[in-house]
C-alpha positions in Angstrom: -83.6 183.5 -148.8 -85.8 181.0 -147.0 -88.9 182.3 -145.2 -89.7 180.7 -141.8 -93.4 180.3 -142.3 -94.2 178.4 -139.1 -92.4 181.1 -137.1 -94.3 183.8 -138.9 -97.6 182.1 -138.2 -96.7 181.9 -134.5 -95.8 185.6 -134.5 -99.1 186.6 -136.1 -101.0 184.7 -133.4 -98.9 186.5 -130.7 -99.7 189.9 -132.2 -103.4 189.0 -132.1 -103.1 188.2 -128.4 -103.5 184.4 -128.6 -102.7 183.0 -125.2 -101.8 179.6 -126.5 -99.4 181.2 -128.9 -97.9 183.0 -125.9 -97.4 179.8 -124.0 -95.9 178.1 -127.1 -93.5 181.0 -127.6 -92.1 180.6 -124.1 -92.2 176.8 -124.0 -90.2 176.6 -127.2 -87.7 179.3 -126.7 -87.1 180.2 -123.0 -85.0 177.1 -122.1 -83.1 177.2 -125.4 -82.3 180.9 -125.0 -81.3 180.3 -121.3 -78.8 177.7 -122.4 -77.6 180.0 -125.2 -76.9 182.8 -122.6 -75.6 180.6 -119.8 -72.6 179.5 -121.8 -71.8 183.2 -122.5 -72.3 184.5 -118.9 -69.8 182.2 -117.2 -72.4 179.7 -116.0 -74.0 182.4 -113.8 -77.7 181.1 -113.5 -79.1 184.2 -111.7 -77.7 186.7 -114.1 -78.6 184.5 -117.1 -82.2 184.3 -115.9 -82.3 188.1 -115.6 -80.9 188.6 -119.0 -83.1 186.1 -120.7 -86.3 187.4 -119.1 -85.4 190.9 -120.2 -84.6 189.7 -123.7 -87.9 187.8 -124.0 -89.8 190.8 -122.8 -88.1 193.1 -125.3 -88.7 190.6 -128.1 -92.4 190.6 -127.4 -92.4 194.4 -127.6 -90.5 194.2 -130.9 -92.5 191.3 -132.3 -94.1 193.4 -135.0 -90.7 193.8 -136.6 -90.1 190.1 -137.2 -90.3 189.3 -140.9 -89.5 185.6 -140.9 -86.2 186.1 -142.8 -84.4 184.2 -140.1 -85.5 181.6 -137.6 -87.4 183.1 -134.7 -84.9 181.6 -132.3 -82.0 183.2 -134.2 -83.8 186.6 -134.0 -84.2 186.1 -130.3 -80.5 185.3 -130.0 -79.6 188.7 -131.5 -81.8 190.5 -129.0 -80.3 188.3 -126.2 -76.7 189.1 -127.3 -77.5 192.8 -127.2 -79.0 192.4 -123.7 -75.9 190.5 -122.6 -73.8 193.4 -123.8 -76.0 195.9 -121.9 -75.8 193.8 -118.8 -72.0 193.6 -118.9 -71.8 197.4 -119.3 -74.1 197.8 -116.3 -72.2 195.3 -114.3 -68.6 196.2 -115.3 -67.2 194.9 -112.0 -68.0 191.4 -113.1 -66.4 191.7 -116.6 -63.2 190.0 -115.4 -65.2 186.8 -114.5 -67.1 186.5 -117.8 -65.7 184.3 -120.5 -67.7 184.4 -123.7 -66.6 181.3 -125.6 -68.0 178.6 -127.9 -67.5 174.8 -128.0 -65.9 174.7 -131.5 -63.5 171.8 -131.6 -61.2 173.5 -134.1 -61.3 176.9 -132.3 -61.2 175.6 -128.7 -57.5 175.0 -129.1 -56.9 178.7 -129.5 -58.2 179.3 -126.0 -56.6 176.2 -124.5 -53.2 177.3 -125.9 -53.5 180.4 -123.8 -54.8 178.5 -120.7 -53.1 179.8 -117.6 -51.9 177.1 -115.2 -52.7 177.3 -111.5 -50.7 180.1 -109.9 -50.1 181.9 -113.2 -49.6 185.6 -113.3 -52.6 188.0 -113.6 -51.3 188.9 -117.1 -51.6 185.3 -118.2 -55.1 184.9 -116.9 -56.1 188.1 -118.5 -54.8 187.0 -121.9 -56.8 183.8 -121.6 -60.0 185.7 -120.7 -59.5 188.2 -123.5 -58.9 185.5 -126.1 -62.2 183.8 -125.1 -64.0 187.1 -125.2 -62.7 187.8 -128.7 -64.2 184.5 -129.9 -67.7 185.7 -129.0 -67.0 189.1 -130.7 -65.9 187.3 -133.8 -69.0 185.1 -133.9 -71.2 188.2 -133.4 -69.6 189.9 -136.5 -70.4 187.0 -138.8 -73.3 187.4 -141.3 -76.5 185.9 -139.8 -76.6 182.9 -142.0 -73.1 182.0 -141.1 -73.8 182.4 -137.4 -76.9 180.3 -137.7 -75.1 177.5 -139.5 -72.2 177.4 -137.0 -74.4 177.5 -133.9 -76.7 174.8 -135.3 -73.7 172.5 -136.1 -71.4 173.1 -133.1 -73.7 174.2 -130.3 -77.1 172.6 -131.0 -75.6 169.5 -132.6 -77.6 169.5 -135.9 -76.3 167.3 -138.8 -75.4 168.9 -142.1 -78.5 167.3 -143.5 -80.7 168.9 -140.9 -79.0 172.3 -141.4 -79.6 171.9 -145.1 -83.3 171.3 -144.5 -83.6 174.3 -142.1 -81.9 176.6 -144.6 -83.6 175.3 -147.8 -80.3 174.2 -149.2 -78.9 171.0 -150.8 -76.5 168.9 -148.6 -73.6 170.0 -150.7 -74.6 173.7 -150.5 -74.9 173.4 -146.7 -71.4 171.9 -146.4 -70.0 174.7 -148.5 -71.8 177.3 -146.4 -70.4 175.8 -143.2 -66.9 175.8 -144.7 -67.2 179.5 -145.7 -68.6 180.3 -142.3 -65.6 178.7 -140.5 -63.1 180.4 -142.7 -64.8 183.8 -142.1 -64.8 183.1 -138.4 -61.1 182.3 -138.4 -60.3 185.4 -140.4 -62.2 187.7 -138.1 -60.8 186.1 -135.0 -57.2 186.2 -136.4 -57.5 190.0 -136.9 -59.1 190.6 -133.5 -56.5 188.4 -131.6 -53.4 189.8 -133.3 -52.6 192.2 -130.4 -52.7 189.2 -127.9 -50.4 187.1 -130.2 -48.0 190.0 -130.5 -47.9 190.5 -126.7 -47.2 186.8 -126.2 -44.4 186.7 -128.8 -42.9 189.9 -127.3 -42.8 188.3 -123.8 -41.3 185.1 -125.1 -38.5 186.7 -127.1 
């Protein structure tokens, strides 16, 4: 397992109260975490800012628990995901407007196939929203290294070579890991989405 030494060094400086380390931490991570959360909170800037600020604050309080076994940004994303879940529970009236989805070319078709045309019934719109929500649930259930690889490749746009370098793997090993990660994602999503598919088939029969 690779150890993220530069991230660990930054965390040590933060724990010592280094002001420059504090500035570096926010400069390097706040904007990225904001973009990460914005895509999951239906492009709601105000709510996203609230969630990310809270997540960063919680991360600083928990910084002593960071061990460098994953990238610091990945560790922050886990905290941010938890905060998004808490926010949605606190703001249940907004749940119907929140679409948690990913820009995966081979997965996007699943959501688009359920896309409700203008004037469609509330049931059709609900199925589309629920399918998109399940995509995020499936991603969050993946092992951390799979989630890292998929997000770096399909969200942040890293090449396989860059991912291999970040994970301390050969190019071939990184390709293999990405393939396993995609298979795992599809298996989890297929299980989660089975009720939706059954409902659609029942209505079409």
